[in-house]
C-alpha positions in Angstrom: -43.4 -2.0 16.0 -41.9 -0.5 12.9 -42.2 3.2 14.8 -40.3 1.7 18.0 -37.5 0.1 15.4 -37.2 3.4 13.8 -36.9 5.5 17.1 -34.2 3.3 18.4 -32.3 3.5 14.8 -32.4 7.3 15.2 -31.2 7.2 18.9 -28.2 4.9 17.5 -27.4 7.3 14.5 -27.8 10.1 17.3 -25.5 8.8 19.6 -22.8 7.7 16.9 -23.0 11.4 15.8 -22.0 12.6 19.3 -18.7 14.4 19.0 -17.8 13.1 22.4 -17.2 9.9 21.0 -14.4 11.2 18.6 -13.1 13.3 21.2 -12.8 10.1 23.7 -11.3 8.4 20.8 -8.3 11.1 20.5 -7.8 10.9 24.3 -7.3 7.2 24.2 -4.8 7.6 21.1 -2.7 10.0 23.3 -3.9 13.3 21.6 -4.3 16.3 23.9 -5.8 19.5 23.2 -4.8 23.0 24.1 -8.2 24.6 24.5 -8.2 28.3 26.0 -11.5 29.0 28.4 -14.5 29.6 26.0 -17.0 31.9 26.7 -20.7 32.0 26.2 -20.2 34.6 23.3 -17.6 32.3 21.7 -19.5 29.3 21.7 -22.3 30.9 19.9 -20.0 32.0 17.0 -20.8 30.6 13.4 -19.2 27.8 12.2 -18.3 26.6 9.0 -20.8 26.9 6.3 -22.7 29.1 8.3 -23.8 26.8 10.8 -23.8 27.9 14.4 -22.1 25.5 16.7 -24.0 26.8 20.0 -27.2 26.0 18.3 -25.9 22.6 17.6 -25.1 22.1 21.0 -28.3 23.5 22.1 -29.8 20.8 20.0 -28.0 17.9 21.2 -28.9 18.8 25.0 -32.3 19.1 24.1 -32.7 15.9 21.9 -29.4 14.3 22.0 -29.6 13.2 25.8 -32.7 11.7 25.8 -31.7 9.6 22.4 -28.6 8.9 24.0 -29.9 8.1 27.2 -27.5 7.7 30.4 -24.5 6.1 28.2 -24.2 9.5 26.6 -24.8 11.5 29.6 -22.0 9.4 31.2 -19.4 9.5 28.3 -19.6 13.7 28.3 -18.8 13.4 32.2 -16.3 11.4 32.0 -14.9 13.3 28.8 -15.2 16.8 30.7 -13.4 15.1 33.8 -10.6 13.9 31.7 -10.4 17.1 29.8 -10.6 19.6 32.4 -6.7 20.3 32.6 -6.7 21.1 28.6 -10.0 22.9 28.4 -9.9 24.9 31.4 -6.5 27.2 30.5 -7.0 30.6 30.1 -4.7 32.2 27.0 -2.9 34.0 29.6 -1.5 30.6 30.7 0.4 30.1 27.1 2.0 33.6 27.4 3.0 33.0 30.8 6.5 30.5 31.0 6.0 26.6 31.3 5.3 25.2 34.7 3.9 21.9 36.4 1.8 20.3 33.4 2.7 23.0 31.0 6.2 22.0 31.2 5.4 18.3 30.8 3.6 19.6 27.6 6.2 21.5 26.2 8.9 18.6 26.6 6.6 16.5 24.4 6.4 19.6 22.1 3.3 21.0 20.7 2.2 20.4 17.1 -0.2 22.1 14.6 -1.9 20.7 11.8 0.7 20.4 8.4 -1.8 22.4 6.1 -3.9 25.5 6.5 -7.6 25.5 5.8 -7.9 25.5 1.8 -10.6 28.0 2.0 -10.1 30.5 4.8 -6.3 29.9 5.3 -6.8 29.0 9.1 -3.9 27.3 10.6 -5.8 25.6 13.4 -5.1 25.0 17.1 -1.8 23.6 18.7 -1.9 20.0 20.0 -0.1 17.6 21.7 0.7 14.1 20.6 1.5 11.6 23.3 1.7 8.5 21.1 3.7 9.4 17.9 3.4 5.8 16.1 -0.4 6.2 16.2 -0.1 9.8 14.9 2.2 8.8 12.0 0.0 5.5 11.4 -3.0 7.6 11.3 -1.6 10.4 9.5 -0.4 8.0 6.6 -4.1 6.5 6.5 -5.6 9.9 6.0 -3.2 10.7 3.5 -4.4 7.9 1.5 -7.5 9.9 0.5 -5.5 13.0 -0.6 -4.4 14.4 -4.1 -0.5 13.7 -3.6 -1.3 9.9 -2.9 -3.8 9.5 -6.2 -1.0 11.5 -8.3 1.4 8.8 -7.5 -1.1 5.8 -6.9 -3.2 5.7 -10.4 0.2 6.3 -12.3 2.1 3.5 -10.5 -0.9 1.2 -11.5 -1.1 2.1 -15.2 3.0 2.1 -15.6 4.3 -0.7 -13.7 1.1 -3.0 -13.0 -1.9 -3.1 -15.1 -3.3 -0.5 -17.4 -6.7 -2.0 -17.6 -6.9 -2.1 -14.0 -5.8 1.6 -13.6 -8.5 2.8 -16.0 -11.4 1.1 -14.1 -10.0 2.4 -10.7 -10.2 6.1 -12.2 -13.8 5.6 -13.1 -14.8 4.3 -9.9 -12.7 7.3 -7.9 -14.2 9.8 -9.8 -17.9 8.6 -9.5 -17.4 7.8 -6.0 -16.0 11.5 -5.1 -18.7 12.9 -7.4 -21.8 11.1 -5.5 -20.2 11.7 -2.0 -19.3 15.2 -2.1 -22.6 15.9 -3.8 -24.6 14.0 -0.8 -22.7 16.4 1.4 -24.1 19.4 -0.4 -27.7 17.9 -0.2 -27.2 16.9 3.8 -25.3 20.1 4.7 -24.1 18.4 8.2 -21.1 20.5 9.7 -17.8 18.8 11.0 -17.5 17.6 14.9 -17.8 20.6 17.3 -14.3 21.5 18.4 -14.0 21.5 21.4 -14.1 18.8 22.7 -12.9 17.6 19.4 -9.4 18.4 18.7 -8.9 19.1 14.9 -5.5 17.6 13.8 -6.4 18.5 10.4 -8.1 21.7 9.2 -7.5 21.7 5.4 -11.0 20.2 4.7 -12.8 21.7 7.9 -15.0 24.1 5.7 -16.4 21.4 3.7 -19.4 19.6 4.8 -18.9 16.5 6.8 -21.8 13.7 6.0 -20.8 11.0 4.6 -16.9 11.0 4.8 -15.4 11.1 1.5 -12.1 10.0 2.5 -13.8 6.7 3.8 -15.8 6.1 0.8 -12.6 6.5 -1.6 -10.7 4.4 1.0 -13.3 1.4 1.0 -13.9 1.9 -2.9 -10.2 2.0 -3.9 -8.7 -1.1 -2.3 -12.1 -3.4 -2.7 -12.5 -2.4 -6.4 -8.5 -3.2 -6.8 -9.2 -6.4 -5.2 -12.2 -7.6 -7.3 -10.5 -6.4 -10.5 -7.2 -8.1 -9.9 -8.1 -11.7 -7.8 -9.4 -13.1 -11.0 -6.7 -11.6 -13.3 -3.8 -12.2 -11.7 -2.3 -15.1 -9.5 -1.9 -14.2 -6.0 -3.3 -15.8 -2.7 -6.7 -14.6 -2.3 -6.5 -14.0 1.6 -3.8 -11.9 1.2 -5.5 -9.5 -1.0 -8.6 -9.3 0.5 -6.5 -8.6 4.0 -4.6 -6.0 2.4 -8.0 -4.2 1.0 -9.6 -4.5 4.5 -6.5 -2.9 6.3 -6.3 -0.3 4.0 -10.3 0.4 4.1 -10.3 0.1 8.4 -7.1 2.4 8.5 -8.3 5.3 6.3 -12.0 5.0 8.2 -10.4 5.0 11.7 -7.8 8.0 10.7 -10.9 10.4 10.1 -12.0 10.0 13.4 -8.4 10.1 15.0 -8.1 13.4 13.2 -11.2 15.0 14.5 -12.6 15.3 10.9 -15.7 12.8 11.2 -17.9 11.3 13.7 -18.3 7.8 13.8 -21.5 7.7 12.3 -20.4 9.7 9.0 -17.4 7.1 8.4 -19.9 4.0 8.9 -22.1 6.0 6.3 -19.1 6.5 4.1 -18.2 3.0 4.3 -21.7 1.4 3.6 -22.3 4.0 0.7 -19.2 3.1 -1.0 -20.1 -0.5 -0.8 -23.5 0.4 -2.4 -22.0 2.5 -4.8 -19.3 -0.2 -6.0 -22.0 -3.1 -6.0 -23.8 -0.9 -8.8 -20.7 0.2 -10.5 -18.4 -3.0 -10.6 -20.6 -5.1 -12.9 -20.7 -2.2 -15.3 -16.8 -1.4 -15.4 -15.8 -3.7 -18.4 -18.9 -2.2 -20.6 -17.8 1.5 -19.6 -14.2 0.8 -20.4 -14.9 -0.9 -23.6 -17.2 2.1 -24.6 -14.5 4.5 -23.9 -11.9 3.0 -26.1 -14.0 1.7 -29.1 -17.2 3.6 -29.5 -17.3 6.6 -32.2 -19.1 9.0 -29.9 -17.1 8.2 -26.6 -15.0 11.4 -27.0 -18.0 13.9 -26.9 -20.0 11.6 -24.3 -16.9 11.7 -21.9 -16.9 15.5 -21.9 -20.4 16.5 -22.1 -21.1 13.7 -19.0 -18.0 14.7 -17.0 -18.5 18.6 -17.5 -22.3 18.5 -17.0 -22.0 16.5 -13.9 -19.4 18.8 -12.8 -21.7 21.8 -13.3 -24.6 20.0 -10.9 -21.8 19.8 -8.2 -20.9 23.4 -8.3 -24.8 24.4 -8.3 -25.7 22.1 -4.9 -24.4 25.1 -2.5 -22.4 27.8 -1.9 -18.8 27.5 -3.1 -16.4 25.5 -1.2 -13.5 23.7 -1.9 -15.6 20.3 -2.3 -16.8 21.7 -5.6 -13.1 21.9 -6.9 -12.4 18.4 -5.7 -15.3 16.9 -7.5 -14.6 18.7 -10.4 -11.0 17.6 -10.3 -12.0 13.9 -9.9 -13.9 14.3 -13.2 -11.4 16.0 -15.0 -9.0 13.4 -14.3 -11.2 10.8 -15.4 -11.8 12.6 -18.9 -8.5 13.2 -19.3 -7.5 9.6 -18.8 -10.3 8.5 -20.8 -9.3 10.5 -23.9 -5.8 9.4 -23.6 -6.4 5.8 -23.2 -8.7 5.9 -26.2 -6.2 7.3 -28.2 -3.8 4.3 -27.0 -6.1 2.0 -28.2 -6.5 3.9 -31.5 -2.5 3.7 -32.3 -2.3 0.1 -30.6 -0.2 1.5 -27.7 -0.4 -0.1 -24.3 -2.6 -3.2 -25.5 -4.2 -5.3 -22.9 -3.2 -9.1 -22.8 -5.6 -11.4 -24.6 -8.3 -13.3 -22.5 -6.2 -16.7 -23.0 -3.2 -15.0 -21.3 -5.2 -14.6 -18.0 -4.9 -15.3 -15.3 -1.4 -13.3 -15.1 1.4 -14.2 -13.2 3.1 -11.7 -11.1 6.9 -11.3 -12.4 9.9 -12.5 -10.2 10.6 -9.1 -8.5 14.8 -8.8 -9.1 16.9 -5.8 -8.8 16.7 -4.9 -12.4 12.8 -4.8 -12.2 12.8 -3.0 -9.2 15.2 -0.3 -10.6 13.5 0.1 -13.7 9.9 0.5 -11.9 11.3 2.8 -9.7 12.7 5.0 -12.4 9.7 5.1 -14.4 8.0 5.8 -11.2 10.5 8.7 -10.3 10.6 10.2 -13.9 7.1 9.9 -14.6 5.9 11.6 -11.8 8.6 14.5 -11.9 7.2 15.2 -15.2 3.5 15.0 -14.1 4.3 17.5 -11.2 6.0 19.9 -13.9 2.9 19.6 -16.0 0.8 20.5 -13.2 2.9 23.5 -12.1 3.0 24.8 -15.8 -0.6 24.6 -16.2 -1.4 26.0 -12.8 0.2 29.3 -14.0 -1.6 29.2 -17.3 -4.8 28.2 -16.2 -6.1 30.7 -14.0 -5.1 34.1 -15.7 -6.7 32.4 -19.0 -10.0 31.4 -17.0 -10.4 34.8 -15.9 -9.8 36.4 -19.3 -12.3 34.2 -20.9 -15.1 34.7 -18.3 -14.2 38.4 -17.7 -13.3 37.8 -14.1 -10.6 39.9 -12.1 -7.3 37.9 -11.6 -5.8 40.1 -8.8 -6.8 38.0 -6.1 -6.6 34.0 -7.2 -8.6 32.6 -4.3 -11.3 35.1 -4.6 -11.3 34.5 -8.8 -11.8 30.8 -8.2 -15.0 31.4 -6.3 -16.5 31.7 -9.5 -17.9 28.6 -10.8 -16.7 29.0 -14.4 -13.1 29.8 -13.2 -12.6 26.9 -11.0 -14.3 24.7 -13.4 -12.1 25.6 -16.2 -9.2 25.9 -13.8 -9.5 22.0 -12.8 -10.3 20.6 -15.9 -7.3 22.5 -18.0 -5.2 21.5 -15.2 -5.8 17.9 -14.1 -7.6 16.9 -17.5 -4.0 17.8 -19.2 -1.9 15.8 -16.2 -4.3 12.7 -16.3 -3.7 13.0 -20.6 -0.2 13.1 -19.9 -0.2 10.4 -17.6 -1.8 7.7 -19.8 -0.3 8.9 -23.1 2.5 11.1 -23.2 4.6 9.7 -20.4 4.6 6.3 -21.6 5.8 7.6 -24.9 8.4 9.4 -23.0 9.4 5.7 -21.0 9.8 4.3 -24.9 12.2 6.9 -25.7 14.3 6.8 -22.8 14.2 2.8 -22.8 12.2 2.5 -19.5 9.2 0.5 -21.1 
């Protein structure tokens, strides 16, 4: 009985991992690929992280069909039938003038991924978007897990809403990313195969895929924010819960739409983050108090965050996920040290417990303008600090560790250079965000 249940569970997992589900969802949402004809040799080429796409497809043919059953076979056949126009074109078709269906596509316009692959420089294939609303919606959802969003989101919370909530969210974000990225490097599953999947985003294409860290942060952040604020601020419970759920679902679906993750990887990412949040959330207040007041806190913060960054770098060969993990831990380090200094100097004190729950202020023109000015001035300062530190960090790290600095990309593939770079740049940015920028606001009368 138990073995039969396990077998069904494995079959379900294999079914949800099939990239055909991703491709069919993309077609449903109006995404059309421009795949040229694939030769047998091309299909056997190595994909990211030295994994063979051809071998993966053979494994699915040998194991997946029996696991997926007739439903999986029907899905592939319907996909192949629907996608023949896109996938059977030769490269010569693209060099000739547009005609027929090709003219129709050109009228809709071909699009390429917005950013290159951060490791290989790959620009990605062209694709055609027939539903621009969904494209922009899911692009926004995908951006909710990227660096530029967090460089605005955390400062906004810290400067305009509640530093207490912001401090604890940064802790959750850093550890969710560390656990998620480290799990990827242990499991080592590759991204969904293309074709049939259309890669609307290639920036993270060289990283492993299981679980989806976008789904993890996109679930942990909104729900942790909701749990931290629902008893601290007065606002309708259902509005907060609905906003958190919408944020999470949007990010999760966007990763399938972008062709970056299978359905299974997104589901596991969601559940994994819920488990991590269930463990971390009860400890957040104690962690925050330790960071702010314990005499050994600065040493512990540095040793723990740098130590776990070294662990992440040792799990597998170099890729961008190592840098992203170190970046999150560096941000948490800088924020923790700066918030401790604020606490020691009596700056940005938390409201007393008897003042809780806090009431939302009346949003008038003056408050709105002041908040926008804080955000614009503060983010401009952070971006300037980040740009300045990037100029300094790589040459400095290369000089310290004796690594040639002629090729920056190659230099950053040395763990010690990348680790030093991330901690110098993003530790400094986080420190400025929590300590120096609020002082600037006081000087400019924006507090």
